[in-house]
C-alpha positions in Angstrom: -15.5 35.2 -52.7 -15.7 38.5 -53.8 -12.4 40.3 -54.8 -10.9 43.4 -53.0 -11.7 46.8 -54.6 -9.0 48.7 -56.0 -7.4 51.6 -53.8 -7.7 55.0 -55.6 -4.6 56.7 -54.3 -1.8 58.8 -55.7 1.0 61.2 -53.7 0.0 64.4 -52.2 -3.7 63.9 -52.0 -5.9 66.6 -50.1 -7.7 63.9 -48.3 -7.5 60.1 -48.2 -10.6 58.5 -47.0 -10.2 55.3 -45.2 -13.1 52.9 -44.3 -13.3 49.6 -42.5 -13.6 47.5 -45.6 -15.5 47.3 -48.6 -19.4 46.4 -48.7 -20.4 43.4 -50.4 -22.1 45.8 -53.0 -19.0 47.5 -53.2 -17.3 44.2 -54.0 -19.7 43.5 -56.7 -19.5 46.8 -58.4 -15.7 47.5 -57.9 -16.7 51.0 -56.4 -15.9 52.5 -52.6 -19.2 53.2 -50.8 -21.5 51.5 -53.5 -24.5 50.0 -51.1 -27.4 52.4 -51.8 -27.9 52.5 -48.1 -24.4 54.3 -47.5 -24.5 58.0 -47.1 -21.3 58.7 -47.8 -21.3 60.8 -51.0 -24.4 62.7 -49.7 -22.6 63.6 -46.6 -19.4 64.7 -48.5 -21.5 66.9 -50.6 -23.7 68.4 -47.7 -20.8 69.1 -45.8 -19.3 71.4 -48.6 -16.3 68.9 -49.2 -17.3 68.0 -52.8 -18.6 70.5 -55.3 -21.4 68.2 -56.4 -23.0 65.0 -55.5 -20.8 62.2 -56.8 -22.1 58.5 -57.8 -19.9 55.5 -56.1 -19.2 54.8 -59.8 -17.3 58.3 -60.0 -15.0 57.3 -57.2 -11.9 57.1 -59.4 -12.7 60.6 -60.8 -12.5 62.1 -57.2 -8.5 61.9 -57.8 -8.8 64.8 -59.6 -10.1 66.9 -56.9 -7.5 65.6 -54.5 -9.4 62.7 -53.0 -8.5 59.4 -52.5 -9.8 56.2 -51.1 -8.7 52.8 -49.3 -9.8 50.6 -46.2 -7.9 49.3 -43.4 -9.0 45.5 -44.7 -9.4 45.1 -48.5 -11.9 41.9 -48.1 -15.6 42.8 -48.8 -18.0 41.5 -46.2 -21.6 42.2 -45.3 -20.7 44.1 -41.7 -17.3 45.0 -40.2 -18.2 42.6 -37.4 -17.1 39.9 -39.8 -13.3 41.2 -40.1 -10.8 39.2 -37.8 -8.0 40.4 -35.8 -5.6 39.0 -38.1 -7.0 41.0 -40.9 -6.8 44.2 -38.5 -3.1 43.3 -37.8 -2.3 43.1 -41.3 -4.2 46.1 -42.5 -3.0 48.2 -39.9 0.6 47.8 -41.0 -0.1 48.2 -44.7 -2.4 51.4 -44.1 0.6 52.9 -42.2 2.8 52.2 -45.1 0.4 53.6 -47.6 0.0 56.7 -45.7 3.7 57.1 -45.2 4.4 56.6 -48.8 1.4 58.7 -50.4 1.7 61.5 -47.8 -1.9 62.8 -48.0 -2.4 66.4 -46.1 -5.4 64.6 -44.3 -6.7 61.1 -43.5 -10.2 60.9 -42.6 -11.3 57.6 -40.8 -14.6 57.0 -41.8 -15.5 55.3 -38.5 -14.4 55.7 -35.0 -13.5 51.9 -35.0 -11.2 52.2 -38.1 -9.2 54.6 -36.2 -9.2 52.4 -33.0 -7.8 49.6 -35.1 -5.4 51.8 -37.0 -3.9 53.4 -33.9 -4.4 51.3 -31.2 -6.2 54.2 -29.0 -9.7 54.2 -27.5 -12.1 56.9 -26.6 -11.0 59.4 -29.0 -13.5 62.4 -30.0 -14.6 63.5 -33.4 -12.3 65.5 -35.7 -8.7 66.1 -35.5 -6.7 63.8 -33.3 -3.9 65.5 -31.3 -1.1 63.1 -32.1 -1.0 61.7 -35.5 0.2 58.3 -36.1 2.4 59.7 -39.6 4.1 63.2 -38.7 2.9 65.9 -40.9 -0.4 64.1 -41.7 -3.6 65.1 -39.9 -5.7 62.2 -38.8 -9.6 63.0 -38.5 -12.0 60.9 -37.3 -15.5 61.1 -38.7 -18.7 58.7 -38.2 -19.1 55.5 -40.5 -21.4 56.6 -43.4 -23.2 52.9 -43.3 -26.7 53.1 -43.2 -26.2 50.7 -40.1 -25.2 53.8 -38.2 -28.0 55.2 -36.3 -26.8 58.8 -36.0 -28.7 61.6 -37.8 -27.4 62.8 -41.4 -27.3 66.4 -39.9 -25.3 65.3 -36.9 -22.7 63.4 -39.6 -22.4 66.3 -41.8 -21.7 68.5 -39.0 -18.5 66.5 -38.2 -17.5 66.2 -41.9 -17.7 69.8 -42.2 -14.7 70.2 -40.1 -12.5 68.5 -42.5 -11.6 71.3 -44.9 -10.9 73.8 -42.3 -8.1 71.1 -40.8 -6.2 70.8 -44.1 -2.8 71.8 -43.1 
């Protein structure tokens, strides 16, 4: 079994990115969004969120620009469909505790399903959520950057582009 990968978090981040769980490739390398089919770093760069195109191996370096990483479930898997209800229950509690402790300005949920599992809410629009789960922290929902998602890259970039103006 692959080990969980380390969170990259610190207090008062600008943005905390929250994924479903690490891919098998991320579990093998120890880096977030490491699957070559994942478009995460390209989306951030094209949306103007990062000043340059980062590589998965540089995920820890992104703390220096105020960006951190965690997942709602720590166990790597091939797809999010493999995550159990119990893992989501436990992950929801741990994630809320992390957000309350670290107090990022904005939490970017990388996948609508991640936010649904975290918040228990359904049917939300992309972008800022009107009722954040932790007072004073912006909840922002984006599409998953997984290569399995069929949304066009430019449509995803447009949604992510709304992150920086939403920072409080």
